[in-house]
C-alpha positions, -999 to 999 in steps of 0.1 A, spaced: 153 86 -3 129 69 22 102 90 38 82 78 68 59 90 95 67 82 131 51 85 165 75 96 193 72 109 229 64 145 217 39 136 190 43 126 153 67 136 126 76 131 90 111 118 88 137 105 63 151 71 70 189 65 68 217 45 84 227 9 82 200 -19 79 206 -30 115 207 5 130 183 27 110 179 64 120 148 86 116 157 123 109 129 147 114 119 169 84 111 206 87 96 205 52 68 184 38 77 152 19 67 170 -13 95 195 -11 133 193 -12 140 179 22 153 201 50 158 188 86 152 201 121 183 183 135 163 159 157 169 122 151 158 90 167 169 54 164 141 38 143 139 10 168 129 35 195 98 49 177 67 36 162 62 37 124 29 51 113 13 49 79 38 68 58 12 91 42 -24 103 50 -42 101 17 -75 117 9 -84 86 -9 -70 52 -19 -77 42 -55 -73 5 -63 -69 -16 -94 -86 -51 -93 -76 -82 -112 -44 -67 -125 -25 -100 -125 -38 -127 -149 -31 -155 -124 -51 -137 -97 -80 -130 -120 -82 -167 -129 -80 -178 -93 -110 -156 -86 -130 -174 -113 -127 -151 -143 -106 -140 -172 -83 -109 -170 -102 -78 -179 -93 -58 -210 -93 -25 -192 -82 -16 -156 -109 -22 -130 -111 6 -104 -125 6 -69 -117 27 -38 -109 23 -1 -117 51 23 -90 70 41 -103 56 73 -92 21 63 -55 31 64 -32 19 92 5 16 96 31 -11 101 26 -33 132 -9 -19 137 -37 -44 141 -60 -55 113 -94 -57 132 -117 -83 118 -154 -83 129 -162 -119 138 -194 -119 118 -176 -111 85 -168 -146 74 -137 -151 53 -112 -121 53 -83 -123 29 -48 -107 26 -38 -92 -8 -2 -79 -10 3 -51 -34 27 -24 -47 13 10 -39 20 43 -57 21 76 -37 12 107 -57 35 137 -54 30 174 -46 6 186 -73 -30 175 -83 -29 151 -112 -56 152 -139 -55 137 -174 -20 124 -170 -4 106 -199 13 73 -192 47 85 -205 47 114 -180 37 93 -150 71 96 -133 66 134 -128 34 127 -108 48 101 -84 64 108 -50 74 72 -45 62 37 -37 52 18 -6 36 -16 3 -1 -22 8 -23 -50 20 -57 -48 4 -76 -66 31 -109 -80 18 -140 -94 34 -145 -119 6 -181 -129 14 -193 -93 14 -175 -86 -18 -193 -115 -35 -227 -107 -20 -226 -71 -30 -213 -75 -66 -192 -44 -60 -164 -41 -36 -166 -10 -15 -181 -25 16 -160 -56 16 -127 -37 12 -136 -5 30 -137 -16 67 -116 3 92 -80 -11 93 -84 -28 59 -56 -9 42 -22 -13 60 5 8 43 42 10 49 68 8 62 79 39 43 79 56 9 108 47 -14 113 76 -39 141 60 -60 126 28 -75 117 13 -108 84 -5 -103 85 -26 -134 103 -57 -121 100 -62 -84 95 -94 -64 64 -94 -42 60 -120 -15 33 -124 12 38 -146 42 12 -157 67 27 -168 100 60 -172 82 45 -195 54 49 -182 19 15 -176 3 21 -151 -26 52 -151 -48 48 -127 -77 66 -100 -96 54 -66 -108 66 -75 -143 34 -95 -145 11 -65 -140 -14 -65 -169 -15 -27 -167 16 -9 -156 19 20 -133 18 47 -161 -12 31 -178 -30 28 -145 -25 65 -136 -36 76 -171 -67 55 -168 -76 68 -134 -69 105 -140 -89 106 -173 -119 111 -150 -107 116 -114 -82 140 -100 -55 125 -77 -44 148 -50 -10 151 -33 -5 121 -11 -32 100 -26 -24 63 -29 -30 39 -58 -29 2 -53 -18 -17 -84 -33 -51 -78 -23 -84 -62 -8 -116 -77 -22 -151 -71 -22 -168 -38 -46 -147 -18 -62 -164 11 -79 -161 45 -63 -148 77 -78 -152 111 -75 -140 147 -40 -142 161 -22 -146 128 5 -123 114 7 -113 77 38 -98 61 41 -84 26 76 -78 12 85 -60 -20 120 -59 -34 136 -25 -30 111 -13 -4 110 -36 26 84 -55 46 50 -45 59 38 -66 89 5 -66 107 -12 -88 132 -48 -99 129 -74 -97 157 -110 -106 158 -133 -80 173 
């Protein structure tokens, strides 16, 4: 099933997405996305409403340098253990929302990633083999990064934590095997990243075990799994699109502020 959040004339709703690819329908949920779905009976053509970020996480936990080719393009060797950093909830935006780039930041990069959405119970000390029981589904993320701040600070919170620097969407896909998915990022229609989740150094289960050994993940929290090689700068007026097989495409415009 595909769960999403939409804005419509009467407010915002969680919905399930169905229908044919060229005529998708959003059906309003009367339950949360963490329960067996029940519906209010209200529907909208998806083209007539605005998709929002599909979930409102308390935190976004991220894994850095989780593809060997990306670690090397950043000037280092792949780390033996997962590298964890965080993005605040205030960085999250949805599909077609604008990535706002302060003009004094210098280089700001796109990083397309597979994102994991945690299910309906807090998760602590999870074992990798039980990871499926903790996952609601998967969505797409763009780990937008102010590269010069990241390098200057030596740690990554400031450079990756700006408002609008975590686009998520377009929806959460609950029926997906994350182990072998094509991931492609385009900038103004030009292919920049062309990777596959089969190249993750640390898979989804291992990542969740590593994080929850010391940090509780709450329902709706989001985990970013890392980006493949090909990251690069994006500037005012450009459009970045991240596509992942089995999920769809997340598109956002960039604006200098």
